C-alpha positions as CSV (number, residue, x, y, z in Angstrom):
1,M,-7.6,4.1,15.7
2,L,-6.0,1.2,17.4
3,Y,-4.6,3.5,20.2
4,G,-8.0,5.2,20.6
5,A,-9.8,1.8,20.8
6,L,-7.4,0.6,23.4
7,F,-7.8,3.8,25.4
8,L,-11.6,3.6,25.1
9,F,-11.6,0.0,26.2
10,A,-9.4,0.7,29.2
11,G,-11.4,3.8,30.2
12,A,-14.7,1.8,30.0
13,I,-13.2,-0.8,32.4
14,L,-12.0,1.9,34.7
15,L,-15.4,3.6,34.6
16,A,-17.2,0.3,35.4
17,I,-14.9,-0.4,38.4
18,T,-15.4,3.2,39.7
19,Y,-19.2,3.0,39.4
20,A,-19.3,-0.4,41.2
21,L,-17.1,0.9,44.0
22,V,-19.2,4.1,44.4
23,A,-22.5,2.2,44.3
24,N,-21.4,-0.4,46.9
25,G,-19.9,2.3,49.1
26,S,-23.1,4.3,49.0
27,A,-25.2,1.3,49.8
28,S,-23.2,0.4,52.8
29,A,-22.9,3.9,54.1
30,D,-26.6,4.9,53.6
31,K,-28.5,2.6,56.0
32,P,-32.3,3.0,56.3
33,F,-33.1,6.1,58.2
34,M,-34.4,5.3,61.8
35,I,-36.0,7.8,64.1
36,A,-35.5,7.1,67.8
37,N,-38.6,6.7,69.8
38,T,-38.0,8.9,72.8
39,T,-41.7,9.0,73.9
40,A,-42.1,8.0,77.6
41,K,-43.9,4.9,78.3
42,S,-47.3,4.9,80.0
43,V,-47.2,4.8,83.7
44,S,-49.6,2.7,85.7
45,L,-50.5,4.2,89.0
46,P,-50.7,1.6,91.8
47,P,-53.4,2.1,94.4
48,L,-51.8,4.2,97.1
49,P,-53.3,4.5,100.4
50,S,-52.4,8.1,100.8
51,F,-51.5,9.7,97.4
52,A,-51.8,9.1,93.6
53,T,-49.3,10.2,90.9
54,V,-50.8,11.4,87.6
55,A,-48.4,11.0,84.6
56,T,-49.6,13.0,81.6
57,G,-46.7,12.1,79.2
58,V,-45.6,15.8,79.3
59,A,-42.4,16.8,81.0
60,K,-43.7,18.5,84.1
61,A,-43.8,17.8,87.8
62,P,-46.1,15.0,88.9
63,T,-49.2,15.9,90.8
64,V,-49.5,14.3,94.2
65,I,-52.9,14.0,95.8
66,Y,-52.9,13.8,99.6
67,D,-55.7,12.0,101.2
68,R,-56.2,12.0,104.9
69,R,-59.3,10.0,104.7
70,P,-59.4,6.3,105.2
71,A,-58.6,4.1,102.2
72,G,-61.5,3.0,100.0
73,S,-63.2,6.4,100.3
74,S,-64.9,7.9,97.2
75,A,-62.1,10.4,96.6
76,V,-59.4,7.8,96.2
77,V,-61.5,5.8,93.9
78,Q,-62.1,8.9,91.7
79,A,-58.4,9.6,91.6
80,Q,-57.5,6.1,90.5
81,A,-60.2,6.2,87.8
82,Y,-58.8,9.4,86.6
83,A,-55.3,8.0,86.4
84,G,-56.5,5.0,84.4
85,R,-58.2,7.4,81.9
86,V,-54.9,9.4,81.6
87,N,-52.9,6.2,80.9
88,A,-55.3,5.1,78.2
89,T,-55.2,8.5,76.6
90,F,-51.4,8.5,76.7
91,S,-51.3,5.1,75.1
92,R,-53.5,6.3,72.2
93,L,-51.3,9.3,71.7
94,T,-48.1,7.1,71.7
95,A,-49.5,4.8,69.0
96,A,-50.5,7.7,66.7
97,H,-47.0,9.2,67.2
98,Q,-45.3,6.0,66.3
99,A,-47.5,5.7,63.1
100,E,-46.5,9.2,62.1
101,L,-42.8,8.4,62.7
102,A,-43.0,5.3,60.5
103,I,-44.5,7.3,57.7
104,L,-41.8,9.9,58.1
105,Q,-39.1,7.2,58.1
106,R,-40.4,5.7,54.8
107,K,-40.5,9.1,53.1
108,A,-36.9,9.8,54.3
109,N,-35.6,6.5,53.0
110,A,-37.3,6.9,49.7
111,R,-35.8,10.4,49.4
112,I,-32.4,9.2,50.3
113,A,-32.6,6.4,47.7
114,A,-33.8,8.8,45.0
115,V,-30.9,11.2,45.8
116,R,-28.4,8.4,45.7
117,S,-29.7,7.1,42.3
118,S,-29.6,10.6,40.9
119,Q,-26.0,11.0,42.1
120,L,-25.0,7.7,40.5
121,E,-26.7,8.5,37.3
122,T,-25.0,11.9,37.2
123,L,-21.6,10.3,37.9
124,L,-22.1,7.8,35.1
125,T,-23.3,10.4,32.6
126,R,-20.5,12.9,33.3
127,S,-17.8,10.1,33.5
128,G,-19.0,8.7,30.1
129,L,-18.9,12.2,28.6
130,A,-15.4,12.7,29.9
131,L,-14.4,9.3,28.6
132,A,-15.8,10.1,25.1
133,I,-13.9,13.4,25.0
134,M,-10.7,11.7,26.2
135,A,-11.1,8.9,23.6
136,L,-11.4,11.4,20.8
137,A,-8.4,13.3,22.1
138,S,-6.4,10.0,22.4
139,I,-7.3,9.2,18.8
140,G,-6.1,12.5,17.6
141,L,-2.9,12.3,19.7
142,G,-2.4,8.7,18.6
143,W,-2.8,9.7,15.0
144,L,-0.2,12.4,15.3
145,M,2.3,10.2,17.3
146,A,1.8,7.3,15.0
147,G,2.4,9.5,11.9
148,R,5.5,10.9,13.5
149,A,6.8,7.5,14.5
150,L,6.0,5.9,11.1
151,R,7.4,8.8,9.1
152,P,10.8,6.9,8.6
153,V,8.8,3.9,7.2
154,R,7.2,6.1,4.6
155,T,10.6,7.6,3.8
156,M,12.2,4.2,3.4
157,S,9.3,3.0,1.2
158,S,9.5,6.0,-1.1
159,R,13.3,5.8,-1.4
160,A,13.3,2.0,-1.9
161,R,10.7,2.3,-4.7
162,G,13.2,4.6,-6.5
163,I,16.1,2.2,-6.3
164,S,16.8,-0.2,-9.2
165,E,19.7,-2.0,-10.7
166,R,20.8,1.3,-12.3
167,N,21.2,3.3,-9.1
168,L,22.2,0.7,-6.5
169,H,24.7,3.2,-5.2
170,E,21.9,5.2,-3.5
171,R,21.1,4.6,0.1
172,L,18.2,5.3,2.4
173,A,20.5,7.2,4.8
174,L,17.9,7.6,7.6
175,D,18.4,10.3,10.2
176,G,17.1,10.5,13.7
177,P,17.6,8.6,17.0
178,D,19.3,5.2,17.0
179,D,16.1,3.2,17.4
180,E,14.7,0.1,15.7
181,L,13.6,1.9,12.6
182,K,17.1,3.4,12.2
183,E,18.6,0.0,12.6
184,L,16.2,-1.3,10.0
185,G,17.3,1.4,7.6
186,D,21.0,0.7,8.2
187,T,20.3,-3.0,7.6
188,F,18.6,-2.2,4.3
189,D,21.6,0.0,3.3
190,G,23.9,-2.9,4.0
191,L,21.7,-5.1,1.8
192,L,21.9,-2.5,-0.9
193,G,25.7,-2.4,-0.6
194,R,25.9,-6.2,-0.9
195,L,23.6,-6.1,-3.9
196,E,25.6,-3.4,-5.5
197,A,28.8,-5.5,-5.0
198,A,27.1,-8.5,-6.5
199,F,25.8,-6.6,-9.5
200,E,29.2,-5.0,-10.1
201,S,30.8,-8.4,-9.8
202,Q,28.4,-9.8,-12.3
203,R,29.0,-7.0,-14.8
204,R,32.7,-7.4,-14.4
205,F,32.4,-11.2,-14.8
206,V,30.3,-10.7,-18.0
207,A,32.8,-8.2,-19.4
208,N,35.8,-10.4,-18.5
209,A,34.2,-13.5,-19.9
210,S,33.3,-11.7,-23.1
211,H,36.9,-10.4,-23.4
212,E,38.4,-13.8,-22.6
213,L,36.1,-15.5,-25.2
214,R,36.7,-12.9,-27.9
215,T,40.5,-13.0,-27.6
216,P,40.9,-16.6,-28.9
217,I,38.2,-16.1,-31.5
218,T,40.1,-13.0,-32.8
219,L,43.4,-14.9,-32.8
220,E,41.8,-17.8,-34.7
221,R,40.4,-15.4,-37.3
222,A,43.7,-13.6,-37.7
223,L,45.6,-16.9,-38.2
224,V,43.1,-18.0,-40.9
225,E,43.2,-14.7,-42.6
226,V,47.0,-14.7,-42.7
227,A,46.9,-18.3,-44.2
228,L,44.4,-17.3,-46.8
229,S,46.2,-14.1,-47.7
230,D,49.3,-16.2,-48.7
231,P,49.1,-16.6,-52.5
232,S,51.2,-19.7,-52.5
233,P,50.9,-21.4,-49.1
234,S,52.9,-24.5,-48.4
235,V,51.7,-27.6,-46.7
236,D,54.0,-26.9,-43.7
237,S,52.7,-23.4,-43.3
238,L,49.1,-24.6,-43.4
239,R,49.9,-27.3,-40.9
240,E,51.5,-24.8,-38.6
241,T,48.4,-22.6,-38.9
242,C,46.1,-25.5,-38.2
243,R,48.2,-26.4,-35.1
244,R,48.0,-22.9,-33.8
245,V,44.3,-22.7,-34.4
246,L,43.8,-26.0,-32.6
247,S,45.8,-24.7,-29.7
248,V,43.7,-21.6,-29.5
249,S,40.5,-23.7,-29.7
250,E,41.7,-25.8,-26.8
251,Q,42.2,-22.7,-24.7
252,Q,38.8,-21.5,-25.6
253,E,37.3,-24.9,-24.7
254,R,39.1,-24.8,-21.3
255,L,37.5,-21.4,-20.7
256,I,34.0,-22.5,-21.6
257,D,34.4,-25.6,-19.5
258,A,35.5,-23.5,-16.6
259,L,32.6,-21.2,-17.0
260,L,30.2,-24.1,-17.1
261,T,31.8,-25.6,-14.0
262,L,31.5,-22.3,-12.2
263,A,27.9,-21.9,-13.1
264,R,27.1,-25.5,-12.0
265,S,28.9,-25.0,-8.7
266,Q,27.0,-21.9,-7.9
267,R,23.7,-23.7,-8.2
268,G,24.5,-25.9,-5.3
269,L,24.5,-29.7,-4.9
270,E,21.8,-31.9,-6.4
271,S,22.9,-35.0,-4.7
272,R,25.6,-36.2,-2.2
273,A,27.7,-39.3,-2.1
274,P,30.6,-40.6,0.0
275,V,33.9,-39.0,-1.2
276,D,37.4,-40.0,0.0
277,L,39.7,-37.0,-0.3
278,R,42.8,-39.3,0.0
279,E,41.8,-41.3,-3.1
280,V,40.7,-38.2,-5.1
281,T,44.0,-36.4,-4.3
282,A,46.1,-39.4,-5.2
283,E,44.3,-39.8,-8.6
284,V,44.7,-36.1,-9.4
285,M,48.4,-36.1,-8.5
286,R,48.9,-39.0,-10.9
287,A,47.0,-37.2,-13.7
288,V,48.5,-33.7,-13.5
289,P,51.9,-33.5,-15.1
290,P,54.4,-32.2,-12.5
291,N,56.5,-30.4,-15.2
292,G,59.8,-30.9,-13.3
293,I,58.2,-30.0,-9.9
294,K,58.8,-32.2,-6.9
295,V,55.6,-33.7,-5.4
296,E,55.3,-34.4,-1.7
297,T,52.2,-36.2,-0.4
298,E,51.0,-37.2,3.0
299,L,47.6,-38.6,2.5
300,G,45.5,-39.8,5.4
301,D,41.9,-40.9,5.8
302,A,39.6,-38.0,5.1
303,S,36.1,-39.1,4.1
304,T,33.2,-36.7,3.5
305,M,29.9,-36.4,1.7
306,G,29.5,-34.4,-1.5
307,D,29.5,-34.4,-5.3
308,P,32.5,-36.6,-6.4
309,A,32.9,-34.8,-9.7
310,M,32.9,-31.3,-8.1
311,V,35.3,-32.5,-5.3
312,E,37.7,-33.9,-8.0
313,R,37.5,-30.6,-9.9
314,L,38.3,-28.7,-6.7
315,V,41.4,-30.8,-6.0
316,A,42.5,-30.6,-9.6
317,N,42.2,-26.8,-9.7
318,L,44.3,-26.5,-6.5
319,I,47.0,-28.8,-7.8
320,Q,47.0,-27.1,-11.2
321,N,47.3,-23.7,-9.5
322,A,50.1,-24.9,-7.4
323,V,52.0,-26.2,-10.5
324,R,51.2,-23.1,-12.6
325,Y,52.2,-20.5,-10.0
326,N,55.4,-22.1,-8.8
327,E,59.1,-21.6,-8.9
328,P,61.2,-23.4,-11.5
329,H,62.1,-26.8,-10.1
330,G,59.9,-26.1,-7.1
331,W,57.8,-28.4,-5.0
332,I,54.2,-29.2,-4.1
333,A,53.0,-30.6,-0.8
334,A,49.6,-32.2,-0.6
335,W,48.1,-33.3,2.7
336,T,44.8,-35.0,3.6
337,G,43.5,-35.9,7.1
338,M,41.3,-34.8,9.9
339,R,41.6,-31.4,11.6
340,D,39.4,-31.1,14.7
341,G,37.2,-33.9,13.4
342,E,36.8,-32.3,10.0
343,P,38.0,-33.8,6.7
344,T,40.7,-31.4,5.4
345,L,42.8,-31.0,2.3
346,E,45.9,-28.8,2.3
347,V,48.0,-27.8,-0.8
348,T,51.2,-25.8,-0.3
349,N,53.6,-24.5,-2.9
350,P,56.3,-21.8,-3.1
351,G,56.0,-19.0,-5.6
352,P,55.5,-15.3,-5.8
353,V,55.0,-13.4,-2.6
354,V,51.3,-12.7,-2.0
355,G,50.4,-9.7,0.2
356,P,47.6,-10.1,2.8
357,E,45.5,-7.6,0.9
358,Q,45.7,-9.7,-2.3
359,V,44.4,-12.9,-0.8
360,D,40.7,-12.0,-1.1
361,Q,41.2,-10.9,-4.7
362,L,42.5,-14.3,-5.8
363,V,39.1,-16.0,-5.5
364,K,37.3,-13.4,-7.7
365,P,36.7,-14.5,-11.3
366,F,39.4,-13.6,-13.9
367,S,41.7,-12.3,-11.1
368,R,45.3,-13.4,-11.9
369,L,48.2,-13.0,-9.6
370,D,50.8,-10.3,-10.6
371,R,53.8,-12.5,-10.5
372,G,56.3,-10.3,-12.4
373,G,57.8,-10.9,-15.8
374,S,60.6,-13.2,-14.6
375,V,58.4,-15.8,-13.1
376,A,56.0,-15.7,-16.1
377,A,58.9,-16.1,-18.5
378,R,60.3,-19.1,-16.7
379,N,56.9,-20.8,-16.2
380,A,55.1,-21.1,-19.5
381,D,52.1,-22.9,-17.9
382,A,51.3,-19.8,-15.9
383,R,50.1,-18.1,-19.1
384,Q,47.6,-20.9,-19.8
385,G,45.4,-20.0,-16.8
386,V,42.0,-18.3,-17.4
387,G,41.7,-16.7,-14.0
388,L,38.8,-19.0,-12.8
389,G,40.7,-21.6,-10.8
390,L,40.2,-20.4,-7.3
391,S,36.8,-18.9,-8.2
392,I,35.6,-22.4,-9.1
393,V,37.2,-23.7,-5.9
394,Q,35.3,-21.1,-3.8
395,A,32.0,-21.9,-5.5
396,I,32.5,-25.7,-4.9
397,V,33.5,-25.0,-1.3
398,D,30.3,-22.9,-0.8
399,A,28.1,-25.6,-2.4
400,H,29.5,-28.2,0.1
401,G,29.2,-25.9,3.1
402,A,33.0,-26.1,3.6
403,D,35.6,-23.5,4.5
404,L,38.4,-22.2,2.2
405,I,41.4,-20.8,4.1
406,T,44.1,-19.2,2.0
407,E,47.3,-18.3,3.9
408,P,50.2,-16.5,2.2
409,R,53.7,-17.9,3.0
410,A,56.3,-15.4,4.2
411,E,58.9,-16.7,1.8
412,G,56.4,-16.8,-1.1
413,G,53.6,-19.0,-2.3
414,L,50.4,-20.1,-0.7
415,K,49.0,-22.6,1.7
416,V,45.4,-23.4,0.7
417,S,43.2,-25.4,3.1
418,V,39.7,-26.8,2.5
419,R,37.8,-28.0,5.5
420,F,34.7,-30.0,4.8
421,P,31.9,-30.3,7.4
422,R,32.2,-33.4,9.7
423,T,30.0,-36.3,8.8
424,D,29.0,-39.5,10.6
């Protein structure tokens, strides 16, 4: 209907312009009809002494009257009187002829005007009829073309209505030319892919969290059941059981705290305050036990804006990861300063060799590095991780609009850099 209305509007304008041009052209071409007056004028005969010319208004030879008598005779006078009467008669005939020509001219002009008006009316009627036919045809063709062009939209709508969280693996998969609608369908397929990955990550997170929470609870229950099954428990055995239950409870508390921190980080920042990365890193380095690992620090001025508690948790997770996944009697290097005008924190440590394909997996929840049995046996702290350290770091980085850069070292270990946005 829109295409038909536009065509009808444009056709009406074209018809109006054509009608105006034809009407003006006809008016300028068809001037009032004029009949030329070719009638000879009356001739006045002067008194001639010897002859008189009689003009009758008819194309014939003049009549010459020769008079050999003296001037002033009666014959000459009669001839002159006759010529006067002829001239008077000719004048009356000429006036009547001119009146008839004027009437004929008015009739001709009226006839010409009527014919021109009829022609213009016929032009307008036939052009309007042709315009109406073409408008109907354009509406029909527009309906067909619009339906054909919008068919992919109907396909996308019907397929999108059938997609839910249970079948996110399905795609629109539009066929046809590589036009705007095809690009829209591909963009929607990309969105479905990201949603599928997010839902799958959420399901995996829930499953891993349930498993991680059930493991210490199962261990606690087993320890209590073993203690209760002893018919004659000693005080020392009961104390040992209580100590083990307390240790498992602490591990469970760390897991719950990590989950809460991750959830709070993913909500974003509620407020911002000045944070000095140099001071935060120095405090964390003093609080985290090195466990026989050499600590190297080069702390420069690196002030930024953010949530101080979250930034402290970020630095603590990086330092604890560096201590946990380290070599026996290894080292940790912490650096703070400005990189290209951006406050930056860098933590480097040796350790197991990390492949480039494993770097992206480290920031996923409950993803632990496959270090090998020898490293885990020598480093007991590595078994205390819950697999959320770098996931929390990534969430805090995203909340602050910062960048997390994880670079594997060729000789083993990682170099993790966090670049905060520059501030005034």
